[in-house]
C-alpha positions as CSV (number, residue, x, y, z in Angstrom):
1,X,-9.2,-8.4,-58.1
2,X,-6.8,-9.7,-60.7
3,X,-8.1,-12.0,-63.5
4,X,-8.0,-15.8,-62.9
5,X,-6.1,-17.2,-65.9
6,X,-7.8,-20.5,-66.7
7,X,-6.7,-22.3,-69.9
8,X,-9.3,-22.3,-72.7
9,X,-9.6,-25.1,-75.2
10,X,-11.9,-25.7,-78.2
11,X,-12.5,-29.1,-79.7
12,X,-12.5,-27.6,-83.1
13,X,-8.8,-26.5,-82.9
14,X,-6.4,-28.6,-85.0
15,X,-4.1,-29.3,-82.0
16,X,-6.9,-29.9,-79.4
17,X,-5.8,-33.4,-78.6
18,X,-2.2,-32.3,-77.7
19,X,-3.6,-29.3,-75.8
20,X,-5.7,-31.6,-73.7
21,X,-2.8,-34.0,-73.1
22,X,-0.8,-31.1,-71.8
23,X,-3.6,-30.0,-69.5
24,X,-4.1,-33.5,-68.1
25,X,-0.4,-34.3,-67.7
26,X,0.4,-35.2,-64.2
27,X,3.5,-36.9,-63.1
28,X,4.2,-37.1,-59.4
29,X,8.0,-36.6,-59.7
30,X,9.5,-40.0,-58.9
31,X,11.6,-38.5,-56.1
32,X,14.4,-40.9,-55.6
33,X,15.3,-39.2,-52.3
34,X,11.8,-39.9,-50.8
35,X,11.9,-43.4,-52.3
36,X,15.3,-44.0,-50.6
37,X,14.1,-42.7,-47.2
38,X,10.9,-44.7,-47.2
39,X,12.9,-47.8,-48.1
40,X,15.1,-47.2,-45.1
41,X,12.1,-46.7,-42.8
42,X,10.5,-49.9,-44.0
43,X,13.9,-51.7,-43.4
44,X,14.1,-50.3,-39.8
45,X,10.6,-51.6,-39.0
46,X,11.2,-55.0,-40.5
47,X,14.5,-55.3,-38.6
48,X,13.7,-53.7,-35.2
49,X,9.9,-53.9,-34.9
50,X,8.5,-52.1,-31.9
51,X,11.8,-50.4,-31.0
52,X,11.9,-48.8,-34.4
53,X,8.3,-47.8,-34.2
54,X,8.8,-46.0,-30.9
55,X,11.9,-44.3,-32.1
56,X,10.5,-43.1,-35.5
57,X,7.2,-41.9,-33.8
58,X,9.3,-39.7,-31.5
59,X,11.5,-38.5,-34.4
60,X,8.7,-37.7,-36.9
61,X,5.6,-37.0,-34.8
62,X,7.4,-35.6,-31.7
63,X,5.3,-38.1,-29.7
64,X,7.4,-39.9,-27.1
65,X,6.3,-43.1,-25.4
66,X,8.2,-45.7,-23.4
67,X,6.8,-48.8,-25.1
68,X,5.0,-49.6,-28.4
69,X,2.0,-50.8,-26.3
70,X,1.5,-47.2,-25.3
71,X,0.9,-46.3,-28.9
72,X,-2.4,-48.2,-28.9
73,X,-5.4,-46.2,-27.9
74,X,-7.8,-47.8,-25.4
75,X,-11.3,-48.5,-26.9
76,X,-13.0,-46.5,-24.2
77,X,-11.2,-43.3,-25.5
78,X,-13.1,-43.8,-28.9
79,X,-16.4,-44.2,-27.1
80,X,-15.7,-41.1,-24.9
81,X,-14.9,-39.1,-28.1
82,X,-18.3,-40.2,-29.6
83,X,-20.2,-39.5,-26.4
84,X,-18.6,-36.0,-26.1
85,X,-19.6,-34.9,-29.6
86,X,-22.1,-32.0,-29.9
87,X,-25.5,-33.4,-30.7
88,X,-25.7,-31.9,-34.2
89,X,-22.3,-33.3,-35.2
90,X,-23.1,-36.7,-33.8
91,X,-26.4,-36.8,-35.8
92,X,-24.6,-35.8,-39.0
93,X,-21.9,-38.5,-38.5
94,X,-24.5,-41.2,-37.7
95,X,-26.6,-40.2,-40.7
96,X,-23.6,-40.3,-43.0
97,X,-22.5,-43.7,-41.6
98,X,-26.0,-45.2,-42.1
99,X,-26.2,-44.0,-45.7
100,X,-22.8,-45.4,-46.5
101,X,-23.7,-48.7,-44.9
102,X,-27.1,-48.9,-46.7
103,X,-25.3,-48.4,-50.1
104,X,-22.5,-50.9,-49.1
105,X,-25.0,-53.6,-48.2
106,X,-26.1,-53.8,-51.8
107,X,-22.5,-54.3,-53.0
108,X,-21.9,-57.5,-51.2
109,X,-20.8,-60.4,-53.4
110,X,-22.3,-63.8,-52.5
111,X,-20.9,-67.3,-53.0
112,X,-22.4,-69.3,-55.9
113,X,-22.1,-72.7,-57.5
114,X,-23.8,-74.9,-60.1
115,X,-23.9,-78.6,-60.7
116,X,-23.3,-80.3,-64.1
117,X,-25.3,-83.2,-65.4
118,X,-22.6,-85.8,-64.2
119,X,-22.7,-84.4,-60.6
120,X,-19.6,-82.2,-60.8
121,X,-19.9,-79.0,-58.8
122,X,-18.2,-75.7,-59.8
123,X,-18.5,-72.4,-58.0
124,X,-17.0,-69.5,-56.2
125,X,-16.6,-69.0,-52.5
126,X,-16.6,-65.4,-51.2
127,X,-14.6,-64.8,-47.9
128,X,-13.9,-61.5,-46.2
129,X,-10.3,-60.5,-45.6
130,X,-9.1,-61.5,-42.1
131,X,-7.5,-58.2,-41.1
132,X,-7.4,-54.8,-42.8
133,X,-5.3,-51.7,-41.9
134,X,-6.9,-48.3,-42.3
135,X,-4.5,-45.3,-42.6
136,X,-6.0,-41.9,-41.5
137,X,-4.1,-38.6,-41.9
138,X,-3.6,-36.9,-38.5
139,X,-2.5,-33.5,-37.2
140,X,-4.3,-30.5,-38.5
141,X,-6.1,-32.5,-41.1
142,X,-9.3,-34.2,-39.8
143,X,-11.1,-36.6,-42.2
144,X,-13.9,-38.3,-40.3
145,X,-15.6,-38.9,-43.7
146,X,-12.5,-40.8,-44.8
147,X,-12.8,-43.1,-41.8
148,X,-16.4,-43.9,-42.6
149,X,-15.8,-44.4,-46.3
150,X,-13.0,-47.0,-45.6
151,X,-14.2,-48.6,-42.4
152,X,-17.9,-49.1,-43.1
153,X,-17.5,-51.2,-46.3
154,X,-14.9,-53.3,-44.6
155,X,-17.3,-54.1,-41.8
156,X,-20.2,-54.7,-44.2
157,X,-17.9,-57.2,-46.0
158,X,-17.4,-59.0,-42.7
159,X,-13.8,-58.2,-42.0
160,X,-13.4,-59.4,-38.4
161,X,-10.5,-57.1,-37.5
162,X,-10.0,-53.5,-38.6
163,X,-6.8,-51.8,-37.4
164,X,-6.6,-48.0,-37.7
165,X,-3.3,-46.1,-37.8
166,X,-3.5,-42.4,-37.2
167,X,-0.6,-40.1,-36.4
168,X,-0.8,-38.1,-33.2
169,X,1.6,-35.2,-33.6
170,X,2.8,-34.2,-30.1
171,X,0.1,-36.6,-28.9
172,X,-2.8,-34.7,-30.4
173,X,-5.8,-36.5,-31.9
174,X,-8.9,-35.3,-33.6
175,X,-12.1,-36.1,-31.6
176,X,-14.3,-36.4,-34.8
177,X,-11.9,-38.9,-36.3
178,X,-12.0,-41.0,-33.1
179,X,-15.8,-40.8,-33.0
180,X,-16.0,-41.9,-36.6
181,X,-13.8,-44.8,-35.8
182,X,-16.1,-45.8,-32.9
183,X,-19.4,-45.7,-34.8
184,X,-17.9,-47.5,-37.9
185,X,-16.7,-50.4,-35.9
186,X,-12.9,-50.0,-36.0
187,X,-11.4,-52.6,-33.7
188,X,-8.0,-51.3,-32.7
189,X,-6.4,-47.8,-33.1
190,X,-2.6,-47.1,-33.1
191,X,-1.2,-43.6,-32.8
192,X,1.3,-44.1,-35.6
193,X,1.8,-42.4,-38.9
194,X,3.9,-42.0,-42.0
195,X,5.8,-44.7,-43.8
196,X,6.6,-46.4,-40.5
197,X,2.8,-47.0,-39.9
198,X,2.4,-48.5,-43.4
199,X,5.5,-50.8,-42.8
200,X,4.2,-51.9,-39.3
201,X,0.8,-52.8,-40.8
202,X,2.4,-54.6,-43.8
203,X,5.0,-56.6,-41.9
204,X,3.7,-56.6,-38.3
205,X,5.7,-55.8,-35.1
206,X,5.6,-57.4,-31.7
207,X,2.6,-55.0,-30.9
208,X,1.1,-54.1,-34.3
209,X,-0.5,-57.0,-36.1
210,X,0.2,-57.7,-39.7
211,X,-2.7,-57.0,-42.0
212,X,-3.8,-58.4,-45.4
213,X,-4.6,-55.0,-47.0
214,X,-4.0,-51.3,-46.4
215,X,-6.5,-48.7,-47.4
216,X,-6.8,-44.9,-46.8
217,X,-5.2,-41.7,-48.0
218,X,-1.9,-40.1,-46.9
219,X,1.0,-37.8,-47.9
220,X,3.7,-38.6,-50.4
221,X,5.6,-40.8,-47.8
222,X,2.5,-42.8,-47.0
223,X,1.7,-43.2,-50.8
224,X,5.3,-44.3,-51.5
225,X,5.3,-46.8,-48.7
226,X,2.0,-48.3,-49.9
227,X,3.6,-48.7,-53.4
228,X,6.6,-50.4,-51.9
229,X,4.8,-52.9,-49.7
230,X,2.2,-53.8,-52.4
231,X,2.6,-57.5,-53.0
232,X,3.4,-58.2,-49.3
233,X,-0.2,-56.8,-48.7
234,X,-2.9,-55.5,-50.9
235,X,-3.6,-51.8,-51.2
236,X,-6.6,-49.8,-52.3
237,X,-5.0,-47.6,-55.0
238,X,-2.3,-45.2,-55.7
239,X,-4.2,-41.9,-55.6
240,X,-3.2,-38.7,-57.4
241,X,-4.6,-35.2,-56.9
242,X,-8.4,-34.6,-56.6
243,X,-10.3,-33.9,-59.8
244,X,-13.7,-32.6,-60.9
245,X,-15.1,-32.4,-64.4
246,X,-18.4,-30.5,-64.9
247,X,-20.4,-30.8,-68.1
248,X,-22.9,-28.0,-68.2
249,X,-25.5,-27.3,-70.9
250,X,-25.3,-23.6,-70.1
251,X,-28.5,-23.4,-68.1
252,X,-27.2,-24.0,-64.6
253,X,-26.5,-21.0,-62.3
254,X,-22.9,-20.0,-63.1
255,X,-22.3,-19.4,-59.4
256,X,-23.2,-23.0,-58.6
257,X,-20.7,-24.2,-61.3
258,X,-17.9,-21.9,-60.0
259,X,-18.4,-23.2,-56.4
260,X,-18.4,-26.8,-57.6
261,X,-15.1,-26.2,-59.3
262,X,-13.8,-24.5,-56.2
263,X,-14.8,-27.5,-54.1
264,X,-12.0,-29.7,-55.6
265,X,-9.6,-26.9,-56.4
266,X,-9.4,-26.1,-52.6
267,X,-7.9,-29.5,-51.9
268,X,-4.4,-28.5,-53.0
269,X,-2.5,-26.7,-55.8
270,X,-2.3,-29.9,-57.9
271,X,-6.1,-30.6,-57.9
272,X,-7.8,-30.3,-61.3
273,X,-11.1,-28.6,-62.0
274,X,-12.4,-28.6,-65.6
275,X,-15.6,-27.2,-67.1
276,X,-17.0,-28.4,-70.5
277,X,-19.9,-26.6,-72.2
278,X,-21.2,-26.1,-75.8
279,X,-22.3,-22.6,-74.7
280,X,-19.4,-20.0,-75.0
281,X,-21.4,-17.3,-73.2
282,X,-21.9,-19.7,-70.3
283,X,-18.1,-20.2,-70.0
284,X,-17.7,-16.4,-69.8
285,X,-20.4,-16.2,-67.1
286,X,-18.7,-18.9,-65.0
287,X,-15.4,-17.1,-65.4
288,X,-17.1,-13.9,-64.1
289,X,-18.5,-15.9,-61.1
290,X,-15.1,-17.4,-60.3
291,X,-13.6,-13.9,-60.2
292,X,-16.4,-12.5,-58.1
293,X,-16.6,-15.4,-55.6
294,X,-12.9,-16.2,-55.2
295,X,-11.9,-13.4,-52.8
296,X,-14.5,-14.6,-50.2
297,X,-13.1,-18.2,-50.1
298,X,-11.1,-19.4,-47.1
299,X,-8.6,-21.1,-49.3
300,X,-8.6,-18.5,-52.1
301,X,-4.9,-18.8,-52.8
302,X,-4.9,-22.5,-53.1
303,X,-8.0,-22.4,-55.4
304,X,-6.4,-19.7,-57.6
305,X,-3.1,-21.6,-58.0
306,X,-5.0,-24.9,-58.7
307,X,-7.2,-23.2,-61.4
308,X,-4.4,-21.4,-63.0
309,X,-2.0,-24.3,-63.0
310,X,-4.3,-27.2,-63.9
311,X,-7.8,-25.8,-64.4
312,X,-9.5,-25.7,-67.8
313,X,-12.6,-24.5,-69.7
314,X,-13.4,-26.5,-72.8
315,X,-15.8,-25.3,-75.5
316,X,-17.5,-28.2,-77.4
317,X,-19.9,-28.3,-80.3
318,X,-22.6,-30.4,-78.5
319,X,-23.2,-32.6,-75.4
320,X,-22.2,-35.8,-77.3
321,X,-18.8,-34.3,-78.0
322,X,-18.7,-33.3,-74.3
323,X,-19.2,-36.9,-73.3
324,X,-16.5,-38.0,-75.7
325,X,-14.0,-35.6,-74.1
326,X,-15.1,-36.7,-70.6
327,X,-14.4,-40.3,-71.6
328,X,-10.9,-39.3,-72.8
329,X,-10.3,-37.5,-69.4
330,X,-11.8,-40.3,-67.3
331,X,-12.3,-38.0,-64.3
332,X,-12.5,-38.9,-60.6
333,X,-15.7,-36.9,-60.2
334,X,-18.0,-36.0,-63.1
335,X,-21.0,-33.7,-62.8
336,X,-23.6,-33.8,-65.5
337,X,-25.2,-30.4,-64.9
338,X,-27.7,-30.8,-67.8
339,X,-31.4,-31.0,-68.4
340,X,-31.5,-34.8,-69.1
341,X,-28.6,-36.4,-67.3
342,X,-30.2,-39.8,-67.5
343,X,-29.8,-39.6,-71.3
344,X,-26.3,-38.2,-71.3
345,X,-25.0,-40.7,-68.8
346,X,-25.6,-43.5,-71.4
347,X,-22.7,-42.0,-73.3
348,X,-20.3,-42.0,-70.3
349,X,-17.9,-44.9,-70.1
350,X,-15.0,-43.6,-67.9
351,X,-15.7,-41.9,-64.5
352,X,-15.1,-42.7,-60.9
353,X,-18.4,-41.2,-59.7
354,X,-21.2,-39.5,-61.8
355,X,-23.3,-36.8,-60.2
356,X,-26.5,-36.4,-62.2
357,X,-28.5,-33.2,-62.6
358,X,-28.1,-29.6,-61.6
359,X,-28.9,-30.2,-57.9
360,X,-26.3,-32.9,-57.3
361,X,-23.2,-31.2,-55.9
362,X,-20.1,-33.3,-55.9
363,X,-19.6,-32.3,-52.2
364,X,-22.6,-34.4,-51.3
365,X,-20.8,-37.5,-52.5
366,X,-17.7,-36.6,-50.4
367,X,-19.7,-36.9,-47.2
368,X,-23.1,-38.5,-47.0
369,X,-24.8,-39.5,-50.3
370,X,-23.8,-43.1,-49.7
371,X,-21.5,-44.2,-52.6
372,X,-17.8,-44.2,-51.7
373,X,-15.6,-41.2,-52.1
374,X,-12.4,-43.2,-52.5
375,X,-12.2,-43.0,-56.3
376,X,-9.8,-43.6,-59.2
377,X,-7.8,-40.5,-60.2
378,X,-5.3,-39.5,-63.0
379,X,-7.3,-41.3,-65.7
380,X,-7.4,-44.6,-64.0
381,X,-11.2,-44.7,-64.1
382,X,-10.5,-46.2,-67.5
383,X,-9.8,-49.5,-65.8
384,X,-10.6,-49.2,-62.1
385,X,-13.5,-48.5,-59.8
386,X,-14.6,-46.8,-56.5
387,X,-13.6,-48.5,-53.2
388,X,-16.4,-50.9,-52.2
389,X,-17.3,-53.9,-50.2
390,X,-15.8,-56.1,-52.9
391,X,-12.4,-54.7,-52.1
392,X,-12.6,-56.4,-48.7
393,X,-13.7,-59.7,-50.0
394,X,-11.7,-62.4,-51.8
395,X,-12.9,-65.1,-54.2
396,X,-11.9,-68.8,-54.1
397,X,-12.8,-71.2,-56.9
398,X,-14.7,-74.4,-56.0
399,X,-14.2,-77.6,-58.0
400,X,-15.8,-80.8,-56.8
401,X,-15.6,-83.7,-59.3
402,X,-18.0,-86.7,-59.3
403,X,-16.5,-90.0,-60.5
404,X,-18.1,-89.5,-63.9
405,X,-16.7,-85.9,-64.0
406,X,-13.2,-87.0,-63.0
407,X,-13.4,-89.6,-65.8
408,X,-14.5,-87.1,-68.5
409,X,-12.2,-84.2,-67.3
410,X,-9.3,-86.5,-66.7
411,X,-9.2,-87.6,-70.4
412,X,-9.2,-83.9,-71.5
413,X,-6.6,-82.9,-69.0
414,X,-4.4,-85.9,-69.8
415,X,-4.2,-85.0,-73.5
416,X,-3.4,-81.4,-72.8
417,X,-0.8,-82.2,-70.1
418,X,1.1,-84.6,-72.4
419,X,1.0,-81.9,-75.0
420,X,2.8,-79.6,-72.6
421,X,5.3,-82.4,-71.6
422,X,4.1,-82.5,-68.0
423,X,3.9,-86.2,-67.3
424,X,3.0,-86.0,-63.6
425,X,0.0,-83.8,-64.4
426,X,-1.2,-86.3,-67.0
427,X,-0.8,-89.4,-64.8
428,X,-2.4,-87.6,-61.8
429,X,-5.5,-87.1,-64.0
430,X,-5.3,-90.6,-65.5
431,X,-5.4,-92.3,-62.1
432,X,-9.0,-91.1,-61.8
433,X,-10.0,-92.3,-65.3
434,X,-12.1,-95.5,-65.5
435,X,-10.2,-97.7,-67.8
436,X,-12.6,-99.8,-69.9
């Protein structure tokens, strides 16, 4: 077994900051070729609607239908997929859905208002989005967990219509994905994928309804299409490769830590797995575990490439320094594999999801703990948050002036409007002023 060459860093090194920057550097090459092709696909859908959708589905997914209506999956097919699931699988899917729903229920934003002394009412009205599109990768990939994580919060938010797009290469679909769509309340399912699915959801065709927001993961074509239609519709986020950062105090079983690192490294060669510890001997023990356990992994080559290309082990002086480095990295997933995680978490400011304690494997969050697994990547946890019910709700301001309020506010608005040289604004406010 050849050595797994994982980059080693130490916070005491003079060039630590620049070493860390190099380790974190991730730029999805702005491929102008892909950008151009996706722009053309979006143009085709906008111009030719259903006809383009049928043609592109045949070209890219080798799935041939006569009409776009045939791309929609009847609701009873979803129910049949659910009914046909083995009992154990159905139980796991239902349990995950219930946990995600219970967590999401606590995230709901509620409308509020308050009344001022003169009777003026101010407030905020919360309304669910009317229609949301959920993109689900198809083919060999099967992500029922992704369906639950995107669909359940949308339904908890009160979204009346949830439209799922899932590619069906050569007409094939994954039964687990369909079952997940059924139990999470997806309303309509179209067997479409790629940039053409994103364009159809964003602009609408004769058959596919236009949505207000598109959520869900996809390949580079899907991600590029989501970027290009943003503004026409909302999107959840532009996701980079998966990441895990583990802070260990040196007293967690090194095999556990190695496997936690593997759990994200196995996603793809660009995934990033980093371990931080103040215990140099522990880093060596985890390195030994990695080399012993790797040959037995189903995706050993992907894990090796990921660890050697983007993995890292960082030696720090203490746990406070570990927290400071974690805040600089702002990881998607952060494990606090330490004796007192509730103390250390107080120092954490930037992380998508925080897994506290030795027994909390990040993988539990991917499937069934309850919090959402759609998380900010590539350092964007500095300013953004996990997907949640609030992403499927919008806020409207409420302003209701009493005659006294209109008089008082009108005087202030008039002065400011004249100051800006906007006479119609000023006069509109002045009409409501009581002239003594």
